[in-house]
C-alpha positions in Angstrom: 0.2 -32.6 11.0 -0.7 -32.0 14.7 -0.6 -29.3 17.3 2.7 -30.6 18.6 4.5 -28.8 15.7 6.1 -25.7 17.3 7.3 -22.4 15.7 8.7 -19.3 17.4 6.5 -17.2 15.1 3.6 -17.8 12.8 3.1 -15.0 10.3 -0.4 -14.9 8.8 -0.4 -13.3 5.4 2.2 -13.4 2.7 2.1 -10.0 1.1 5.1 -7.6 1.2 4.6 -7.1 4.9 4.3 -10.7 6.0 7.0 -11.9 3.6 9.4 -9.3 4.8 8.7 -10.2 8.5 9.3 -13.9 7.8 12.5 -13.2 5.9 13.9 -11.1 8.7 13.0 -13.6 11.3 14.4 -16.6 9.4 17.6 -14.8 8.8 17.9 -14.1 12.5 17.7 -17.9 13.1 14.1 -18.1 14.4 11.7 -20.8 13.4 8.9 -19.1 11.4 5.8 -20.4 9.5 4.6 -18.1 6.7 0.9 -18.9 6.1 -0.7 -17.3 3.0 -3.9 -18.2 1.2 -3.1 -18.7 -2.5 -4.6 -17.0 -5.6 -4.9 -13.6 -4.0 -3.4 -10.4 -5.7 -4.1 -7.1 -4.2 -5.3 -4.3 -6.4 -2.4 -1.9 -6.5 -0.7 0.7 -8.7 2.6 -1.0 -7.9 4.6 2.2 -7.3 7.8 1.8 -5.2 10.6 4.4 -4.5 14.2 3.5 -5.2 14.8 3.5 -1.4 12.7 0.4 -1.1 15.0 -1.5 -3.5 18.1 -0.5 -1.4 16.6 -0.9 2.0 15.1 -4.3 1.4 17.6 -5.7 -1.0 15.2 -6.0 -3.9 16.8 -6.4 -7.4 16.1 -3.9 -10.1 15.0 -6.8 -12.3 11.7 -6.9 -10.5 10.8 -3.5 -11.9 8.5 -3.7 -14.9 8.8 0.1 -15.6 10.3 3.3 -14.4 8.1 6.3 -14.3 9.8 9.7 -14.8 6.8 11.9 -14.2 3.4 12.1 -12.7 0.4 13.8 -14.3 -2.2 15.3 -12.0 -5.6 15.8 -13.7 -8.2 18.2 -12.2 -12.0 18.1 -12.5 -11.8 20.6 -15.4 -9.4 18.2 -17.2 -6.5 20.6 -16.7 -3.3 18.5 -16.4 -0.2 19.3 -14.4 2.9 17.4 -15.1 5.3 16.8 -12.3 8.7 15.5 -13.7 10.8 13.6 -11.2 13.9 15.3 -12.5 17.4 14.1 -11.6 16.6 12.8 -8.1 15.4 9.4 -9.3 12.3 7.6 -10.6 9.2 5.9 -9.5 9.7 2.1 -9.8 6.7 0.0 -10.9 6.2 -3.6 -9.9 3.6 -6.2 -10.8 2.3 -7.5 -7.5 1.7 -11.0 -8.8 5.4 -11.4 -9.5 6.7 -9.1 -6.8 4.9 -10.7 -3.9 5.7 -14.2 -4.9 9.4 -13.3 -5.1 9.3 -12.0 -1.6 7.6 -15.2 -0.3 10.1 -17.4 -2.1 13.0 -15.4 -0.6 11.6 -15.9 2.9 11.5 -19.6 2.2 15.0 -19.6 0.9 16.1 -17.9 4.2 14.6 -20.8 6.2 11.0 -19.9 6.7 8.5 -22.7 6.4 6.0 -21.7 3.7 2.5 -23.1 3.5 -0.7 -22.2 1.7 -3.7 -22.0 3.9 -6.4 -19.9 5.4 -6.3 -18.8 9.0 -9.3 -20.0 11.0 -8.8 -19.3 14.7 -6.4 -19.1 17.6 -6.9 -21.6 20.4 -5.2 -22.1 23.8 -3.7 -25.1 25.4 -3.9 -25.9 29.1 -1.0 -23.6 29.8 -2.4 -20.7 27.8 -0.1 -21.3 24.8 -1.2 -20.2 21.3 -2.4 -22.8 18.9 -3.0 -21.5 15.3 -5.8 -23.3 13.5 -6.0 -23.1 9.7 -7.2 -25.0 6.7 -5.0 -25.9 3.7 -8.0 -25.7 1.4 -11.7 -24.8 1.6 -13.5 -27.6 3.3 -10.3 -29.3 4.1 -9.2 -30.8 7.5 -8.2 -28.4 10.2 -4.5 -28.0 10.7 -2.9 -26.9 14.0 0.5 -25.6 15.0 1.9 -24.0 18.2 3.4 -20.5 18.2 5.1 -18.3 20.8 4.0 -15.3 18.8 1.4 -14.8 16.0 1.8 -11.9 13.6 -1.3 -10.9 11.7 -0.3 -9.4 8.3 -3.5 -10.6 6.6 -4.8 -7.3 5.1 -7.2 -4.5 5.9 -10.0 -6.9 6.9 -7.6 -9.0 9.0 -9.2 -12.0 10.7 -6.4 -12.0 13.2 -7.0 -8.3 14.1 -10.8 -8.5 14.3 -10.6 -11.6 16.6 -7.8 -10.4 19.0 -7.3 -6.6 18.9 -10.1 -4.4 20.3 -11.3 -1.8 17.9 -9.8 -3.3 14.8 -13.2 -4.1 13.2 -14.1 -0.4 13.2 -11.1 0.9 11.2 -12.4 2.8 8.1 -11.3 1.7 4.7 -11.3 2.8 1.1 -12.3 0.2 -1.4 -10.0 -0.1 -4.3 -10.5 -1.8 -7.7 -8.3 -2.0 -10.7 -8.0 -3.6 -14.1 -4.6 -4.8 -15.5 -4.7 -4.3 -19.2 -2.3 -4.9 -22.1 -0.6 -1.6 -22.7 -1.3 0.2 -26.0 2.3 -0.1 -27.2 2.2 -3.9 -27.1 -1.5 -4.4 -28.0 -1.6 -5.4 -31.6 -4.5 -3.9 -33.6 -5.8 -1.8 -30.7 -6.8 1.7 -31.6 -6.6 4.5 -29.1 -4.4 4.9 -26.1 -3.5 8.3 -27.5 -3.0 9.8 -24.1 -1.2 6.9 -22.4 2.5 7.4 -21.6 4.5 4.4 -20.5 6.9 6.6 -18.5 4.2 8.6 -16.6 1.8 7.9 -13.7 -1.5 9.6 -14.2 -3.6 10.5 -11.1 -7.1 11.7 -11.7 -8.6 14.0 -9.0 -12.2 14.2 -10.3 -15.4 13.7 -8.5 -16.9 11.7 -11.4 -13.9 9.3 -11.1 -14.0 9.1 -7.3 -16.1 11.3 -4.9 -13.6 11.0 -2.1 -10.3 9.6 -3.4 -8.7 9.4 -6.8 -8.2 7.3 -9.9 -4.9 6.2 -11.4 -3.3 4.9 -14.6 0.1 3.5 -13.9 2.4 1.9 -16.5 3.7 -1.6 -15.9 5.8 -2.2 -19.0 3.8 -4.4 -21.3 0.8 -3.9 -19.1 -0.9 -1.0 -17.2 -2.9 -0.7 -14.0 -6.1 1.4 -14.2 -7.8 1.7 -10.9 -9.8 3.8 -8.5 -10.6 4.0 -4.8 -13.6 5.2 -2.8 -15.2 4.8 0.6 -18.6 5.9 -0.7 -21.1 3.1 -0.5 -23.0 2.5 -3.8 -20.3 4.2 -5.9 -19.5 1.9 -8.9 -15.7 1.4 -9.1 -16.1 -0.7 -12.2 -18.0 2.0 -14.0 -15.4 4.5 -13.0 -12.6 2.4 -14.4 -14.6 2.0 -17.6 -15.0 5.8 -17.8 -11.2 6.3 -17.4 -10.4 3.7 -20.0 -12.9 5.4 -22.4 -11.5 8.8 -21.8 -7.9 7.7 -22.4 -8.7 5.6 -25.5 -8.0 2.3 -23.6 -11.4 0.6 -23.8 -10.3 -1.8 -26.5 -7.1 -2.9 -24.8 -7.2 -6.5 -23.6 -8.1 -6.9 -19.9 -5.7 -9.4 -18.3 -7.2 -9.5 -14.8 -9.5 -7.6 -12.4 -8.9 -7.2 -8.6 -10.5 -5.5 -5.7 -9.8 -5.1 -2.0 -10.2 -2.7 0.9 -7.4 -0.3 1.9 -7.2 1.1 5.5 -7.4 4.8 6.0 -5.4 5.2 9.2 -3.3 3.2 11.6 -5.1 1.3 14.4 -4.9 2.7 17.9 -3.5 -0.7 19.1 -1.5 -3.3 17.3 -1.2 -6.1 19.8 -3.4 -8.1 22.3 -1.1 -7.6 25.2 -0.1 -11.3 25.1 1.1 -13.0 22.0 -0.5 -11.4 18.9 1.0 -8.5 16.9 -0.4 -6.8 13.8 1.6 -5.4 10.9 1.0 -3.9 7.4 -2.5 -3.3 6.2 -3.8 -5.3 9.2 -2.4 -2.5 11.4 -3.7 0.2 9.1 -0.4 1.5 7.7 -1.3 2.8 4.3 -0.4 6.4 3.6 -3.5 8.7 3.6 -4.2 10.8 0.5 -1.8 8.8 -1.7 -2.8 5.2 -0.7 0.8 4.2 -0.9 1.2 0.9 0.9 4.1 -1.3 -0.4 7.0 0.6 1.2 5.1 1.1 4.5 4.0 -2.5 4.6 7.6 -3.7 4.2 8.9 -1.1 6.8 6.1 -2.2 9.1 7.1 -5.9 8.5 10.7 -5.2 9.4 9.6 -3.4 12.6 7.3 -6.3 13.5 10.3 -8.7 13.1 12.5 -6.6 15.3 9.8 -6.4 17.9 9.2 -10.2 17.7 12.9 -10.8 18.3 12.8 -8.7 21.4 9.7 -10.4 22.6 11.1 -13.9 22.1 14.3 -12.9 23.9 12.6 -11.6 27.0 9.0 -13.0 27.0 7.5 -9.7 28.1 4.3 -8.9 26.3 4.7 -5.2 27.0 7.5 -5.2 24.3 4.8 -5.7 21.6 3.6 -2.1 22.1 6.9 -0.9 20.8 6.0 -1.8 17.2 3.4 0.9 16.8 5.5 3.5 18.6 8.5 2.7 16.4 6.5 3.0 13.2 4.8 6.2 14.1 8.0 7.8 15.3 9.4 7.2 11.8 6.3 7.9 9.7 3.6 9.4 11.9 4.2 13.0 10.9 4.0 12.2 7.2 0.8 10.2 7.8 -0.7 13.1 9.7 0.1 15.7 7.0 -1.3 13.4 4.3 -4.4 12.8 6.3 -5.0 16.5 6.5 -4.5 16.8 2.8 -7.0 14.2 2.1 -9.6 15.7 4.4 -9.3 19.2 2.9 -8.5 18.7 -0.8 -10.6 15.6 -1.6 -13.8 17.0 -0.3 -15.1 18.7 -3.4 -14.3 19.3 -7.1 -13.7 23.0 -6.3 -11.0 22.0 -3.8 -9.6 19.3 -6.1 -9.2 22.0 -8.8 -7.1 24.1 -6.5 -5.1 21.2 -5.3 -4.0 20.3 -8.8 -3.2 23.9 -9.5 -1.0 24.0 -6.5 0.9 21.0 -7.9 2.2 23.2 -10.7 4.3 25.0 -8.1 8.0 24.2 -8.4 8.6 24.2 -4.6 5.7 21.8 -4.2 7.0 19.5 -6.9 10.6 19.4 -5.6 9.7 18.8 -1.9 7.0 16.2 -2.9 9.4 14.1 -4.9 12.1 14.4 -2.2 9.8 13.3 0.5 8.5 10.4 -1.6 12.0 9.2 -2.5 13.4 9.5 1.0 10.2 8.7 3.0 10.6 11.5 5.3 9.9 15.3 5.4 12.7 17.4 3.9 14.0 19.8 6.5 16.9 21.4 4.6 14.7 24.1 3.0 12.7 25.9 5.6 11.8 28.8 3.4 10.4 26.5 0.7 8.2 24.9 3.4 7.0 28.4 4.4 6.2 29.3 0.8 4.3 26.1 0.4 2.3 26.7 3.6 1.3 30.2 2.4 0.4 29.0 -1.1 -1.5 26.2 0.4 -3.6 28.6 2.5 -4.1 30.8 -0.5 -5.4 28.0 -2.6 -7.6 26.7 0.2 -9.2 30.1 0.7 -9.6 30.6 -3.0 -7.2 33.6 -3.1 -4.7 32.1 -5.6 -4.8 32.9 -9.3 -6.4 30.3 -11.6 -4.1 27.7 -13.0 -2.8 28.2 -16.5 -2.1 24.5 -17.3 -3.4 23.2 -20.6 -6.4 20.8 -20.4 -5.7 17.1 -20.8 -6.6 15.6 -24.1 
């Protein structure tokens, strides 16, 4: 293989974002190389809204479970259950299977798929981009030409750090999870008495995470138990062990362990003003407070593909700036609100206690689920929004009455 091999677009990273970008570009008739390093699975609860399945033509068969409720657990161990109700469910996917299906679909559409690790971007005599990568560690350097390079290679994106100013300073939460054999399918395992295969548990406790949260999400025959934190020195492994002990899951078989950084906010710039564009985690598009990333990664990947098509048609690098504007126009307000929530409610156990108490409110539950399912703020109920705002202020100021929810087992 030599540098004479030419592609319209080289996509670095084969997660949901990169795979979606490559799929859309290949379907549009563009030549695209999808480059992904093998053996990598991102730690993730795996939650996806039904809208994702419809919008990105993902079959229901990829769901390993459907959660019908979420349980929010406060520092005092009080638990608030938030049933989804009749508006839908929270789909759960296994990232090992889900991501591979997306990559295979891109290849079926015509994308060239290769396993390799991005090394650098060089320039020919005319200033054209030459992507350098290695198929294996210590292997020979491979080179291909590209009119556009899309970096979808994660929160610590090598493409972003090398070519987009300020990318190296983007703050991250570090996430870690353990995929275990779920109690219902683990033979001879005692415990798991508080595990519900139809419920997502979210733990807002300083002992679990001083600045984020812990989770226990069902995955059918398995479950994901994880935690995130930006606090240096905080042991994520010990936190997961604590959650497993509390829920009677310590003796369940551990299938795999994974860890990775998760960005806290979108980068100020997503392109180099020439021929590099960022997308997904590389651009920082993970929802604050919730850490939800799969839907936003795929939405960002689709926007990156649309932007790439415009760039290839006109050759004007200024077009690349549209990707960030388009994404934030659709999701920026939600990200801002979630960021404010994280800043206020995750700062202490006292505030976490009030946050969980607020989740017992019916207005909060209904609008939360509607916003999650539709991926936009619900405008049809202005009085409900007003009530939530007033209740939010009351809880923040400590004026609300104590919650009456029963403690978790």
